[in-house]
C-alpha positions in Angstrom: -51.7 -71.2 66.8 -52.0 -69.4 63.6 -49.5 -69.0 61.1 -48.2 -66.3 58.5 -48.1 -67.5 54.9 -44.9 -65.8 54.5 -41.6 -67.4 55.6 -38.1 -68.4 54.7 -36.0 -71.1 55.8 -32.7 -72.6 54.8 -31.0 -76.1 55.9 -27.7 -77.3 54.6 -26.7 -80.9 55.8 -23.5 -82.8 54.5 -23.1 -86.6 54.0 -20.1 -88.2 53.1 -20.7 -88.2 49.5 -23.1 -85.1 49.1 -23.6 -81.5 50.4 -27.4 -81.1 50.4 -29.1 -77.3 50.5 -32.7 -77.0 51.2 -34.6 -73.8 50.8 -38.3 -73.2 51.7 -39.9 -69.3 51.0 -43.6 -68.3 50.5 -45.8 -65.5 50.0 -49.7 -64.8 50.1 -51.8 -67.1 47.9 -55.4 -68.3 48.2 -54.5 -72.1 48.0 -51.1 -74.2 48.3 -49.2 -73.3 45.1 -45.9 -75.6 45.6 -43.1 -75.2 43.2 -40.1 -77.5 43.6 -36.8 -77.0 42.1 -34.3 -80.1 42.6 -30.8 -81.0 41.1 -31.1 -83.0 38.0 -30.0 -86.3 39.7 -32.8 -86.2 42.2 -35.2 -84.7 39.7 -37.3 -87.7 40.2 -38.2 -86.9 43.7 -40.0 -83.5 42.8 -43.6 -84.8 43.1 -42.6 -86.6 46.2 -41.2 -83.5 47.9 -44.3 -81.7 46.7 -46.7 -84.0 48.3 -44.6 -84.4 51.4 -44.6 -80.4 52.1 -48.4 -80.6 52.1 -48.4 -83.8 54.4 -46.3 -81.6 56.9 -49.1 -79.0 57.4 -48.3 -76.2 55.0 -51.7 -75.8 53.4 -51.5 -72.0 51.9 -49.2 -69.8 50.0 -47.0 -69.7 47.2 -44.3 -71.8 47.9 -40.6 -72.5 46.6 -39.1 -75.2 47.3 -34.9 -75.5 46.2 -33.2 -78.7 46.6 -29.3 -78.6 45.7 -27.4 -81.5 45.9 -23.3 -81.3 45.5 -21.7 -84.5 44.7 -18.4 -84.5 46.8 -17.5 -88.2 46.3 -18.6 -89.7 43.0 -18.9 -93.2 43.8 -21.8 -93.9 41.5 -19.9 -93.1 38.1 -17.8 -95.8 35.8 -15.9 -95.5 32.7 -16.4 -98.2 30.4 -15.0 -98.5 26.6 -17.0 -99.5 23.9 -15.4 -102.6 23.1 -16.8 -103.0 19.5 -15.7 -99.7 18.4 -12.0 -99.9 20.0 -11.4 -103.1 17.9 -12.4 -101.5 14.6 -10.4 -98.6 15.3 -7.1 -100.5 16.5 -7.7 -102.7 13.4 -8.0 -99.6 11.3 -4.7 -98.0 12.6 -3.1 -101.4 11.8 -4.2 -101.1 8.6 -3.2 -97.8 8.0 0.2 -99.1 9.6 1.0 -101.9 7.0 -0.7 -100.1 4.0 1.8 -97.0 4.3 4.7 -98.8 6.3 4.4 -96.6 9.2 6.4 -96.5 12.4 4.4 -98.9 14.6 3.5 -96.8 17.7 0.4 -98.1 18.7 0.0 -97.8 22.2 -2.6 -97.8 25.0 -2.0 -93.9 25.6 -2.1 -93.2 22.0 -5.5 -95.3 21.5 -6.6 -93.5 24.4 -6.4 -89.8 22.8 -9.7 -91.1 21.0 -12.6 -90.2 23.3 -14.8 -92.1 21.2 -13.9 -95.2 22.7 -15.2 -94.6 26.4 -18.6 -94.3 27.8 -19.7 -92.9 31.0 -21.9 -95.4 33.0 -23.7 -93.7 35.6 -25.3 -96.2 38.1 -29.6 -95.6 38.5 -30.3 -93.8 41.6 -32.2 -96.2 44.2 -35.4 -93.8 44.7 -35.5 -94.5 48.5 -32.1 -94.2 49.2 -32.1 -91.0 47.5 -35.2 -89.7 49.5 -33.5 -90.9 52.9 -30.5 -88.8 51.8 -32.3 -85.5 51.3 -35.2 -86.1 53.7 -33.3 -85.1 56.8 -32.3 -81.6 55.3 -35.7 -81.5 54.1 -37.1 -82.1 57.7 -35.2 -79.7 59.2 -36.0 -76.8 56.4 -40.0 -77.4 57.1 -39.4 -77.2 60.7 -37.7 -74.1 60.7 -40.1 -72.8 58.2 -43.0 -73.6 60.0 -41.5 -72.2 63.1 -41.1 -68.8 61.3 -44.5 -69.1 60.2 -46.1 -69.6 63.7 -43.6 -66.6 64.9 -45.0 -64.2 62.4 -48.6 -65.5 63.1 -48.0 -65.0 66.8 -47.3 -61.1 65.9 -50.2 -60.9 63.3 -52.7 -62.4 66.1 -51.7 -60.1 68.9 -52.4 -57.3 66.2 -55.7 -58.6 65.3 -56.9 -59.3 68.7 -55.6 -55.4 69.8 -57.7 -54.4 66.6 -60.8 -56.6 67.8 -60.8 -55.3 71.1 -60.9 -51.6 69.9 -63.9 -52.8 67.5 -66.2 -54.0 71.2 -65.4 -50.8 72.6 -66.8 -48.9 69.7 -69.7 -51.2 69.5 -70.7 -50.7 73.1 -70.4 -47.0 72.4 -73.1 -47.7 69.3 -75.2 -49.4 72.0 -75.1 -46.4 74.4 -75.7 -44.0 71.5 -78.8 -46.0 70.4 -80.4 -46.3 73.8 -79.9 -42.5 74.2 -81.3 -42.0 70.8 -84.3 -43.7 71.6 -84.9 -42.0 74.8 -84.6 -38.5 73.3 -86.5 -39.0 70.4 -89.7 -39.3 73.1 -88.7 -36.3 74.4 -88.4 -34.5 71.4 -91.6 -36.0 69.8 -93.5 -35.4 72.8 -92.5 -31.8 73.0 -93.6 -31.2 69.4 -96.8 -32.8 69.7 -97.3 -30.6 73.0 -96.5 -27.7 71.2 -98.7 -28.6 68.2 -101.6 -29.4 70.4 -101.2 -26.1 72.2 -101.5 -24.3 69.5 -104.2 -26.0 67.7 -105.9 -26.4 70.8 -106.4 -30.1 70.3 -106.5 -32.8 73.2 -103.3 -34.8 74.0 -103.8 -38.3 73.2 -101.1 -40.2 75.2 -101.6 -43.1 73.5 -100.7 -41.8 70.3 -97.3 -40.4 71.3 -96.6 -44.0 73.1 -97.5 -45.7 69.8 -95.0 -43.3 67.9 -92.4 -43.8 70.2 -92.8 -47.5 70.1 -92.9 -47.6 66.4 -89.8 -45.4 66.1 -88.1 -47.6 69.0 -88.5 -50.8 66.8 -87.5 -49.3 63.8 -84.0 -48.4 65.1 -83.5 -51.1 67.3 -80.0 -52.7 67.1 -80.5 -55.3 70.0 -80.3 -58.2 67.6 -77.2 -56.9 65.8 -75.6 -56.1 69.1 -76.1 -59.8 70.2 -74.8 -61.4 67.2 -71.8 -58.9 67.0 -70.9 -60.5 70.4 -71.2 -64.0 69.0 -69.2 -63.1 66.3 -66.7 -61.6 68.4 -66.4 -64.7 70.7 -66.0 -66.8 67.6 -63.3 -64.8 66.5 -61.3 -65.1 69.6 -61.8 -69.0 69.7 -60.8 -69.5 65.9 -57.6 -67.7 66.7 -56.6 -70.4 69.2 -57.2 -73.1 66.9 -54.3 -75.4 65.6 -55.6 -75.6 62.0 -55.4 -73.1 59.1 -57.9 -70.3 60.0 -57.4 -67.7 57.4 -60.8 -68.5 55.3 -62.6 -69.2 58.4 -61.5 -65.4 59.7 -62.4 -64.0 56.3 -65.9 -65.4 56.4 -66.4 -64.4 59.9 -65.2 -60.6 58.9 -67.8 -60.7 56.4 -70.6 -61.3 58.8 -69.3 -58.8 61.3 -69.4 -56.2 58.4 -73.0 -57.2 57.6 -74.0 -56.3 61.2 -72.2 -53.0 61.3 -73.8 -52.0 58.0 -77.3 -52.9 59.3 -76.6 -50.9 62.5 -75.7 -47.9 60.4 -78.6 -48.1 58.5 -81.1 -48.4 61.1 -79.7 -45.2 63.0 -80.3 -42.0 62.2 -77.6 -40.5 64.2 -74.5 -38.8 63.6 -72.5 -40.3 66.2 -73.5 -43.8 65.4 -72.6 -43.0 61.9 -69.5 -41.6 62.8 -68.5 -44.9 64.9 -69.6 -47.3 62.4 -67.4 -45.9 60.1 -64.5 -46.2 62.6 -65.4 -49.9 63.3 -65.4 -50.3 59.4 -62.0 -48.9 59.0 -60.6 -51.2 61.9 -62.5 -54.1 60.3 -60.5 -53.5 56.7 -57.3 -53.2 58.9 -58.2 -56.8 60.1 -58.9 -57.8 56.5 -55.8 -56.8 55.3 -54.1 -58.7 58.1 -55.8 -62.0 57.2 -54.4 -62.1 54.1 -51.2 -62.9 55.4 -52.6 -66.1 57.5 -52.5 -69.5 56.4 
């Protein structure tokens, strides 16, 4: 099943302590270019997310991964005091009280107004536990993302097969035109020779006519090109049924098909064939534009 390189997916999953949002979106790119943006508290998982996305079978595209983590129950943050600073600060207040005979109103709440006394202690995040927290949402988003790529890929496949079928019919027209052209050439050449002989009175040499027609037929023969095109068409259809990324394979095969068509066009001095060759190349270009979207 072929996949498109453009897709979008979003998943939100909630735990007792966190709401986790995962978004994936991608556009065309020759290789996989994965950019991960993740909430600061889980930033240490960035490389792991990037590697995991690749392991899940996403191999091409400019991919942006966003993982947002909203903490709803903060059981991981503790408030502590700077005991040394607090002792020094309280002693300084007492000294101030005694030196200037001030009213003794040193109380807990008054001392607590000095925020420098307190420190925020955040527990270190356990890497494996954090990964297990975000992985379900990430898995769900990746599954949706790949499904979206496959659905779009099926549409691309149908369109490509339709264009390929048209090219196959055009190829048959080229083969028919070529055969007719060779047959007509003998008749035209023989008529000219007979006319020339009649005008000059020279004896007709049948072997000369046969030799000349054989040389022409060999020069414009496109049997090999037609056979190779049939092989390329079969390979094309088989590739479209593969379950691996096929974009590069199809691109290479299109180059081979285009080469055979160019050779065919250069061999044939026939306006009808030239017209069909142009039409085939037009369809090939349409397919080439489509496969730029295929993984």
